[in-house]
C-alpha positions, 0 to 999 in steps of 0.5 A: 793726909790733912783735914781741911778746916771748915770755914765759918761764915761769921768770921769772914769780914764783910767786903765794902764796895763803893755805892756805884759799883754795887749791882742793882737788886734783882727785883729792880732788874726784873721790872724792866721788860726788855722786849717791850723796850725794844718794841717801843724803840722800834715803833719810835724809829718807824714813826719817825720814818726810819728803818729800825736796825738792831745795832741802833736799838741796842745802842739806844737801850745800852745808853738807858742801861738795858743790855740786849743782844742782836738776835733778841732784837732781830727776833722782836723786829721780825714779829713786828713785821720789819723786814731784814735788809739784804746784805751788801755783797763784798766787792773784790777789786779785780782788774778788768781783763783786756778784750780777747783779740779775734783769732786770725786764721793761721796759714796752713804749713806744709807739714800740718793739715786741718780737718777741712783740708783732710775732708777736701782731700778725701772728696778729691780721692773719691772723685778721682777713684784711688789715692795712687791716681790722685797722687800722680795727678797732683805730681803732674800738677806740681810739675806744671806750676 
C-alpha cells in the first residue's frame, strides 16, 4: 500500500479566466431580491392591462440576468392575488360516430318466440283451460286456413 502525497496549495498554479467568464461575487448576487423583481414585473404587466404569466415573467427577468423558476413565480403571483388560468383540455381527434339506425322489428320465425308471444300463449291456454285443448284448437284452426 502506498502513501498518498499531500497537496500543497501554494504549489498549485492559478487558473486564469477571461473576465466575462468569472462569476459575479456572491455579495453582488445577494443584493438582487428576486421576489421583489417578480412583484415589480407582475405589477407592470397588470398596470398595462395584461395577465401576468410565470413564463413571461421568467423570460423578462432572465434577460436582466436574474434566474427564477416557475414555482417561485407562481407562488408570488398567488400572494399578489393573481388567479391561475385554467388549463386547456387536450382535444383528441375522434371521428364522429355515425348515427345508429333504428332497430326495425324482425318478423318472428317459426322456431323463435318472443317474450310477448309466450305471455299471449299463456293467457290463451288459461282462457281455454288446458294446453292439450289449446293444441287441438290450434290444429283445427290450421286445417281451416
